[in-house]
N, C-alpha and C positions, 0 to 999 in steps of 0.2 A: 802498749799496755804496761801497767806497773807489775813488778814481780809480786808473787803471792806466796804465802806460806803453805804448810801442810794442809792437804784436804783429802779425806778418805776417798777410796775408789767409788764407794756408793754415792758420794756427793757428786763426783764427776759424772757418773751415769745419770743421776737425776737431772743435773744441769743440762746434759746433752739431749735430754728428752725434748727440750724446747728449741734446740738449735736446728734450723734448716738453712740450706745454702742460699746464696744471693739469687734473687729472681725467682724464688720458689713460693710465690704467693698462692695459698690454697693447699700446699703440700702438708700432710700430717706429720708431726714430729715423731721421733722414734718410739716413744713410750705411750703415745696418746691414741685414743680410739677414733677421734674426729677432731676437726678444727674449722673455725670460721675466721676469716681475716679481711681486713680492709686497709688499703694503702692509698696515700695521696702523694703524687710525684709532681715536682716542678722541674721542667726542663727548659733551660735557657740556651738558645742556639746562637752562639757568638761567632762561630766559624764553620767552615765546611771544607770539602776537598773536591777538586775537579777530577775529570776522567784520567788525568795523568798523575794524581796523587799530590798535586800542589795545594798548599794551604791557602784558603781564601778567607778574608775577613768579611763581616757583615755590618759594615759601617752604615749608619742612618737607616737601620732596619730594626723592626721589633718583631722578633720571632721566638715564640715560646709556646709550650704546652703545659696545661695543668690536667693531670690524669688521675681519676679515682678508679681504683680496681677492687672489685669485690671477689673474693675467692673462698673456696671451701673444699674439704675432702673428708673421706671416711674410709676406714679399714673394713672391708667386707668382701667375701664372707670369712676370709682368713686374716690372721694378724699380719702376715707378711705381704698382703696384697691391699692396695688402696686405689680408690678412684678419686680424682680431684679435678677441679675446674676453676676458671676465672673469666670474668667479663669486665672490660674497661669502659669507662665513659671519658671522653676527651673534650676539653675546652681548648681550642687552638687559636692563636693570634698570629696573623701574617700581615705585616705592614711594611711597605717599601716606600721610603721617602715621604712618610705620612699618609700614603694611600694604601688601602687594604681593608681587611675585615677580620672579624672573630666569629667562630662557629663552634657549636657543641654537638656531639653525636656519639653513638655507641661504636666502639672499636670491634675488632675481630675477637670472638670468644674462643676458648680452648677447653678441651676435656682430655684427661690423660689417665693412664693406668701405670702403676709402678709396683714392681715385685722386688722384694729384698731377698737375694739369694744367699748372702753371707752376712754374719753379724760380728762386729768387732767387740771383744770383751771390754774395750775402753780403759785398759790399764797400762797402755804403752807397750813398746816392744821390750821383752825381757829374755835374756839369753838362756835362762833355765826353763822356759815355758814356750814350747813350739806353737801352742794355740794363740799366743800373743801376736803372731804375725798375721792373723786373719783380719781383713778389713771389712767394713760395710761394703757390700756390692749390690747396687740397685740397677735394674733394667727398666727402662721407661719407654712407653709408647704414647703419643698424643696426637690429636687431630685438631687443627685450627679451622674454625668455620668462618666464612666470609660474611659476618654480621655487620661489618662496617661499610661505609660508602667507598666504592672504588674510584680511581681517578677518572674513568670514562663516564661516570655519572655526576661529576662535579659541575656545579653551576656557578662557581666562584672563581674568578680569574686568578686570585691569590692562592687557591688550593686549600684554603682554611677548612673547607668542609670535607676534605678527603681523610677518612679515618680507617681505611682498611685496604687490603691488597686485592680483594675481589675474587680470590681463588681459595679453594680448599687446599690444606697442606697436611701431609702425614709426616710425622717426625718420630725418630727412634734414637736411642742412645743408651749409654751406661754412665754411671757415676760411682767412683771409688772413693771412700772416706776412711782414713786411717789415723788413729791416735798413735803417733810415733813416740811420744812421752806423755805422762799424765798432764792434763790441762791443754795440750796442743795437738791439733789434728790437721792433716793435709787432705784437701779435697780436689779430685781431678774428675773432669767430666768431658765427654765428647758426644755430640749429637749431629744427626744429619736429617734434613727435611726435604721432602719431594712435593712440589706443588703440582696441581692438576690443571689442565687446560681449561680456559673459559671461552666458550664458543660464541658468546654474544657480547664481546668486549668493545662494542662501538664500531661503526662502519663495517659491520658484517665480517670482522676479522676474528681469528682465534688467537688468544693471548695466553702465554704460560710464563709465570714468574720464574726466575732462576732458582735452581736448587740451593739450599742453604746448609752450611756446615758451621757448627759452633764448637769451640774448645774453651774450657774454663779451668782455671787453677786458683785455689784460695787457701788461706791459712786461717784456721779457727782457734780461738783461745777461750777456754772455759775458765773464768776467774774464780767463781764461787757459785752458790745457789742462785744468785740474783743477776750476775753480770756475765755477758759473753760478747765477743766481738771478733773482728778480723779484717783482712784485706783480700782483694781478689783482682785478677786480671783476666779479661775475656777477649777472645778473637772470633770474629764472624766473617765468613766469606760467602757471598752470594754469586752464583754463576750467571751467565748471560741469560736475559729473558728471551723468549721466542715469540715471533709473530708468524702465524701460518707455518709453523715448524721450521722457521728460519731464525738463526741467532741474530739478535740485535747488537750490532757492533758497539762496544763501549758501555754496555749496560751492566757489566759485572761490578760488584762493589766489595770493599774490604773495610773492616772497622776494628779498632783496638780500643778497649774500654778498661778503665781502672776504677776500683771501688773500695770504700771503707764502710763498715757497719758496726754498730753497737746495739745490743739488746738488753733490756732490763725487765726482769720478771717483777710484776707489781702485786700479784697475788698468786703465789705458787700453789698448784701447778697450772692454774687456769688462765691467767691473763698475763700478757707481756706486750711491751711496746718496743719499737726499734727505730733507729735513725740511720739512714744511709746517705753517703755522699759519693758521687760518681763523676767521671769525666771521660770524654773521648780524648785520645792522644791529640797533642797540639804541636805538631811539627810536620814538615814536608815528608810525605811518605807514610805518615801515621794513619792515613785513611785513603780510600779510593772511591770516587763516584758517590760521595756522601755530601749532599748539599746542606744538610742540617746537622751540625755537631756542636757539642758544648758540654757544660757542667749540668749536673742534676742533683736534686735533693729529694729523699723519700722518707716519709713518716708512716709507720705502720702500726696497727694494733691487731692482736690475735687472741682469740678465745679458744682454748683447748678443752676437750672432753675426755675423761678417763674411760 
């Protein structure tokens, strides 16, 4: 990002109202009452990782997803509490050496609650003002519903019609956001999810997806009233799945993802558009047990309500 000149603290606060972290489709901005959002993501799977972390190429294969996600949230009944949710629709292409198919379906939906325990004055850390050390502190709880098609219900040999995990998942975590200097904020988040057993997962077996842990770090830059952007790195680990309460050997996964995002307010403070670029790591050991990895591009539009 280019360097910027003087900008009053009130301007920083107003710009921050529209800034939400990466992957927060449907989450309401700091100063808004409610929000509706729509995102279109294109994911091109050009490589993957085997169970030993070795990088694998996808030559002569056409593997991609186009995902439309509708999200929204509202602060109710208190300003510091919000409920939000999202539901994706996936169009998936799986072709191997010219053979395969493309399918479309609804993915797993999510509903969450978020409570803001602390609020950053957004003026940077100042030696003469102890209150400037206070960050934004959010506590979040969400539940993911198995509205997508699970693997055991697939009727397509390529797996193009698989759009969900098939299990309910409860996730909780915290997010800390701090303006260390005016215009620049550091965001750290940690989340853990617990999936519930599915008793009818085909062939009369009980299947439980592995527990999921996510860690996110990002740097946010508020340039002025209209522009903001930043970069992020995210790590996700999924523990081994279980069948009939027995761990499935080699089923745990590990993923490292990098991202860049820029946001432009087109009609303050109500409308904004954003563009995001992301990619999985592309080196041996950069992932584990991830058959589909690669770059992605996301275009989003958000309508906020005061």
